[in-house]
N, C-alpha and C positions, 0 to 999 in steps of 0.2 A: 414544697417548702426550701430545700437548698439555693433553687436556682434565684426564688424572690430575697431568701438573706444574703446567695450572693452578689446579686444587685445592688444592694442598700449600701453592702459594705462597700465596694468599689464605689457607689455613688458619695459615700460619705468619706472616701480616702481620698478620691478627686477634690473635696474639698478644701480638704487637710492639708493637701501638697501644693493648691495652689496659690501665687502661681508659676509653678514649677511646672515643668512641662511634663503633659503626659505621655502615658506608652503609647507605640504605636500597633494599632489594630493587627499587623500583618506582621508573619514571619519573613516574609519576602517580597520585594517587590524591585520591578525592573521598570525604567522608561527606556525603551528601543523607536533609534532614530534610523529609517533605513530612507535616505533619497535615491530619486529616479531606481524604482527598484522593478517594477512592473507597469508603469505608469509615469506621469511627469508627473512632477509635486515629491510630497512627502511623505512618507507613510509612516503614521505613529503606531507604536504598543506599547501599550500598559497593560502589564502581566504578572503578575504574583500569585502567595499564599495567604488568606486570609486565616487569622487564628480563629478556631472553632467556637470557643465562648465570646466570640464578638459579631454571629451570623447569628440574625441576617444582617448585612453590613450597610449601610448607604452608602454612595460613591459621587459625589459632584466635585468635575475638574471643568476646567472653559474650554471651549475650542476656539481655535484660530479661526482669523479670518476666512471665507472659503471653504470650509471645511466638509465632507462629503464623505458619503458611504461611512457611515458612523454604523457600526455593531461590535458585537460583545457576546462571553460565553460565562453561562452562570449566572444571569442578571436572572431575577423573578418573574414567571410566565415566558421566559425563553428555552428552545431546547438543549440537546446538548453539544450543538450547532455554533457557531457564529448567527447570531441574528440579530436584528434592527436592535438597535437601544434608544432606549427614552431621550429626546434632548428639549430642551426647556431655553427661553429667552426672556432674558435682564436684561432692557436697554437697550442696547445695541450688542452684546455677547450671547453669546448662544453657549450653552452649559450640557452636561451628560450628567444627567441627573437618574439613576437607576441603585435599585437595590440588588444587593447580591447573595442567594442562598446558600452559595457551594462554593469550599476551600479554592479551589484553584478558581481564578477570573483569568478574563484577559478582556481588552479592550482595544480596539483599530478604530485607525478615521485617517483620511488623506487630506490633505490641503496643499494648496499650492502657490508659493513666495515668490517661484521665479519670472524674472522679468524677459522682454524679447531679447537675448543677449545672451554668450557664450559662460560668463561670468555668473555661478549660481551660489546666490547668499541664503541662508535660511535662518531665521530666529525664531524659535520655537519658545513660548512663555509658558513652562510646567508650574499647576499649583491645582495643589487636592484638600479634599475638606476634613482630614485626618494626618497628623503626627506621623511622620518618616524615619526608623530608626537604621541605618547600613542598610541604606538602600544604592543601585546600581544606574549607571547612566550608560547603554549601550548604541555606536554608530556604526551602522553597516557603512563601508566605504563603496560609494561607486563606482562599478571596471571601468566605466568611461571617466571616469574622472583626473586630473591633475592638478596638482597641487594643492594639496587638500589641508585644508586647516580649522582646527577646535580649539573653542573657548578655551575651556577647559587643558590647565595640564597637569602633568605627571599621572598618562594615563596611559593603560596595559594596553596590549595590541598582540590580535590572536590570528591565524587562518586555518582555513577550513580545506576539505579534500579538493572541494569545486573550484579555491583560490581566491574565493571572499574574503577581505581582510575586514578586521572587528577591530574597534577601539574601548576599552572599559575604562571605566571611574569609580570607585567605591566612595558615599557621602555619607557623613555621619547620621547627621541630624536636619532635617528639613519641618517644621513645625507646620503645623495647621492653619492651612489658604495663607501662608507666604508664597510670593510667586520667585519661583525660581529660573531665569533664562538660560536656554541654551543656542547658542549661533557656532555657524561652520560656513563653511565657505571652500568653491574646486572651481572649474575649469571641464567645462564639459563642449568641445568643441563642436563634437558633430551632433549632439544632441541621441546621443542612444542610451538604450535603457538597459540597467544588469542583467533581466532576463533574456534578452535576445542573446547581449553578447555573451552567456551564458548557453544559450541553444547554438549558437554560430560553432563554439569552442569543443563543443559537445558532437557536430556534423560532422566538423572535420578532422574529430580524431580516428585514427584507423579500429573498424570493424571489430576486429578480434578481442581489443583491447576488454569489452564489453561481455565476451563469450564464458566467461568465468565457471558457468555451470555445468555448458559444454559439454559433453562424454563423447569421448570421440566413437564413432559409428562403428562398426567391423563390417567388411565386405561382402556384401548381397551379392550368394550366390539363388541358382533357379532351382524352385522347391516344387515339387508336384504339390496340388491341392490334397484338402484329406482324404477326398472320397476315390482319385484316381487306384492308389496303392490296393484299395477292396475290390477296386470295379475291374483292375486287373487278374485279380488272385481269383476273382469267382468264373474269371472267363476260360483261367488254365483249369480255372475244376473242373467247369464245363467240359471241356476240349479231353482232358485227361479219362472224365468219368465215361466219355464216347469211345474213348477207345476202348478201356476196359470192359465197356459194355459190349461191344462188336467182339473182341476177343472170348472173352465167356463165351457168348453165343453161338460163335461158331467152331470153339471145343467142347461145344455141348451138341453140336451138330453133329460131329465130328465123334463124340461121343458112343451118341443113340446108332451115328451109323455103322458102329465096329460092333456092336448088343447084338442081342439074340434075336431082333426083330428087323433084321433088315438081312439080306445074301452075303454072302462075303465075298461069293464069285459078281454077281453084275450087279447088286448093292439093289435089288428091289424087295419092294417090303415083303414080309413073311406072314400071310395071315392065317389065323386059324393054328392047329396044334400039329400040320404035317409035318415030314420028316425030310421032305424033299423041297426044292426052290421051285413053286408052280413057273417061274419065271423061265430059267436056265435048267430045271432036272437036278441043280448040286443038291447031294448029300448037306443037309444041316448037323452039325455038330450039337 
């Protein structure tokens, strides 16, 4: 009942406020352009957060000519990773037309507007079926580019740990279904992609700079296997035991020879209970 009342109230409020601008269904929205990042052309990334009370939300946005690899995350019927997104055609224009069911969403596609020359010129006409308030446009400047220019003035710039530079601009409001063009240009004399340049930079950097988690190794000394000490101790014990056994045996023999069962003169065994040795005749004590 609360949900139904809230929906009716919002519809009624919308009628009262017309033709005033409606509120945006997004908490945040970013249009990102990455020219010649990992393939020829421009990677376009539309990402943001949908207000939970606007879920599910249908998003429609036109695709530039020749756009391909259209994928998204957060749409109905998709998984937790980027997956193909529905595309419809109206006349000569293709549109992304998908319903998103999670607050965080992301849409990606490529298009290649470049001619066969070193001058790169891009024009992207952005349009969406919802009002945007306080949204941002961000451009990743290609590492292989020179003389970069952007259609928007008063932009902020930043640089990440890999040396990639970005420019960004904040916009206040974009009405639903209102086209907003963005253009940029630069030179790329050798046609290198940003990821290739990054990889080459990483390959030429000293190896030790990436071994931050490596612990110093102690000097390795020769160590006996665990069974060898016990083997050696056992052998020594056997040898010592044999020596003591022989010594005890010899002493026992000497004791018996020195006793009453043997003649103290000739060492012959004495039998019976006689008082004289039967061998040498010596008197026994």
